C-alpha positions in Angstrom: 0.0 0.0 0.0 1.4 3.4 -1.0 2.0 5.7 2.0 -0.5 8.5 1.0 -3.2 5.9 0.5 -2.9 4.6 4.0 -2.9 8.1 5.5 -6.0 9.0 3.4 -8.2 6.0 4.3 -7.2 5.4 7.9 -9.7 7.8 9.5 -10.1 8.0 13.3 -13.2 5.8 12.9 -11.2 3.2 11.0 -8.4 3.3 13.6 -11.0 2.9 16.4 -12.5 -0.2 14.6 -9.0 -1.7 14.3 -8.5 -1.1 18.0 -11.8 -2.7 18.9 -11.4 -5.9 16.8 -7.6 -6.4 17.0 -6.5 -4.6 20.2 -4.3 -2.2 18.3 -4.3 0.0 15.2 -2.1 0.7 12.2 0.7 3.3 12.6 1.7 5.4 9.6 4.9 7.1 8.8 5.4 10.5 7.2 2.7 11.4 4.7 3.9 12.3 1.1 1.9 14.9 -0.9 1.0 12.1 -3.4 2.1 8.7 -4.6 3.0 8.7 -8.3 2.1 5.7 -10.4 5.0 3.4 -11.4 5.5 1.6 -14.7 3.9 -1.5 -13.0 0.7 0.4 -12.4 0.9 2.0 -15.9 1.1 -1.5 -17.6 -1.8 -2.8 -15.5 -4.0 0.2 -16.3 -3.2 0.0 -20.0 -4.3 -3.6 -20.1 -7.7 -3.0 -18.6 -10.9 -3.0 -20.6 -13.1 -1.8 -17.7 -13.0 -0.2 -14.2 -15.4 1.1 -11.6 -15.6 4.8 -10.7 -16.9 6.0 -7.4 -18.0 9.6 -6.7 -19.9 11.2 -3.9 -23.1 13.2 -4.3 -23.8 16.6 -2.8 -26.2 14.8 -0.4 -23.4 12.5 0.8 -24.4 9.4 -1.1 -21.7 7.3 -2.8 -22.2 6.4 -6.5 -20.3 3.7 -8.3 -20.4 3.4 -12.1 -18.8 0.9 -14.5 -16.7 2.3 -17.4 -15.6 0.1 -20.2 -13.9 0.2 -23.6 -11.0 -1.3 -25.6 -7.9 -2.1 -23.5 -6.1 1.1 -22.8 -9.1 3.4 -23.0 -8.1 4.6 -19.5 -5.0 6.5 -20.4 -2.0 7.1 -18.2 -1.2 10.7 -19.2 1.6 11.0 -16.6 2.6 9.3 -13.3 0.1 11.5 -11.6 -2.7 11.9 -14.1 -5.2 9.6 -15.8 -7.8 10.5 -18.5 -10.6 8.9 -20.4 -13.2 9.9 -23.0 -16.8 9.8 -21.8 -19.4 8.9 -24.4 -23.0 9.6 -24.9 -25.0 7.3 -22.5 -28.2 7.3 -20.5 -28.1 11.1 -20.0 -28.2 10.9 -16.2 -24.8 12.5 -15.7 -24.6 11.4 -12.1 -20.8 11.1 -11.9 -20.4 14.4 -13.8 -22.8 16.2 -11.5 -21.1 14.7 -8.4 -17.7 15.9 -9.5 -19.1 19.5 -9.9 -19.5 19.6 -6.1 -17.0 17.1 -4.8 -13.9 16.2 -6.9 -12.9 13.1 -4.9 -12.9 9.8 -6.8 -12.0 6.2 -6.3 -11.2 3.9 -9.2 -11.3 0.1 -8.8 -9.5 -1.9 -11.5 -9.8 -5.7 -11.7 -7.8 -8.4 -13.5 -9.9 -11.4 -12.7 -7.8 -14.1 -14.5 -4.7 -13.1 -12.5 -6.7 -12.3 -9.4 -5.2 -8.7 -9.1 -6.9 -5.5 -8.2 -5.7 -1.9 -8.1 -7.4 0.9 -6.2 -6.7 4.5 -7.0 -7.7 7.6 -5.1 -7.7 11.0 -6.8 -9.3 14.3 -7.6 -11.2 14.5 -10.9 -12.8 17.0 -13.2 -14.7 16.8 -16.5 -14.2 19.1 -19.5 -16.5 19.5 -22.4 -15.3 17.6 -25.4 -16.5 20.4 -27.8 -14.0 22.8 -26.2 -11.1 20.3 -26.2 -11.0 18.5 -29.6 -7.2 17.9 -29.0 -7.9 15.8 -25.9 -10.7 13.9 -27.7 -8.2 13.1 -30.5 -5.7 11.9 -28.0 -8.1 9.7 -26.0 -10.6 8.3 -28.6 -10.3 6.3 -31.8 -11.4 8.2 -34.9 -14.5 6.1 -35.4 -16.0 7.1 -32.1 -14.7 10.6 -31.6 -18.1 12.1 -32.5 -19.7 10.3 -29.6 -17.5 11.8 -27.0 -19.3 14.3 -24.8 -16.8 14.8 -22.0 -13.2 14.0 -21.0 -12.5 12.9 -17.4 -9.2 14.0 -16.0 -8.1 12.3 -12.8 -5.2 13.7 -10.7 -3.9 10.7 -8.8 -3.4 11.0 -5.1 -2.4 7.5 -4.3 -3.0 3.8 -5.0 -3.2 0.4 -3.4 -2.8 -3.2 -4.6 -5.0 -5.6 -2.9 -4.3 -9.2 -2.1 -5.8 -11.9 -4.4 -7.8 -13.6 -1.6 -11.4 -14.2 -2.5 -11.1 -13.0 -6.1 -12.8 -15.5 -8.2 -11.1 -15.9 -11.6 -13.3 -14.8 -14.5 -12.5 -14.7 -18.2 -13.8 -12.6 -21.1 -15.3 -14.3 -24.2 -12.1 -13.5 -26.2 -9.9 -15.0 -23.4 -12.0 -18.2 -23.4 -11.9 -18.4 -27.2 -8.1 -18.0 -27.2 -7.7 -20.7 -24.5 -9.9 -23.3 -26.3 -8.7 -22.5 -29.9 -5.8 -25.1 -29.7 -8.3 -27.7 -28.4 -10.7 -27.0 -31.2 -7.9 -27.3 -33.7 -6.8 -30.6 -32.2 -10.4 -31.9 -32.3 -10.7 -30.9 -35.9 -7.5 -32.8 -36.7 -8.6 -35.9 -34.9 -12.0 -35.8 -36.6 -10.3 -35.5 -40.0 -8.1 -38.5 -39.1 -11.1 -40.6 -38.1 -12.9 -39.7 -41.3 -9.9 -40.7 -43.4 -9.8 -44.1 -41.8 -13.4 -44.9 -42.6 
């Protein structure tokens, strides 16, 4: 766990809960201003085709939304900034509205086959795609640029890698197809051999 992450999430209430259940609580060292992403986090983020984005409403309610796209749609702009294009959707704009009053976000990225997860804390803002065509060109493929309404910019505060315990491995359709392709090829070869013998 990166240092700033621990400082940010270990509130007095969390420390009191640790004390209650375990008889002691975590101690933290000096708090850095932020924890920059390393190449390891960058590679992990670039390989993801989805993540979960949590914001908080002005009435204090958390809101979690799934975001998906081609692997790499969440861009590592720098070790301290992420960005992604936001497309036309259900027109609720809950995350966008929440960020207008509270810029805190949490991103939750999963790699189910490898049982890895990365949590990122940051401050985010949205910018109108119409006013930033250069950003849209940088973040979206030409075929879908006309569908981009906003760009989300996330200034990374810190991150945390979780342990793999209790993560059930899951696979996408393309991952399953790639895994069974050699078996299907072998079955076809054996069927051809059987047919030639008859």
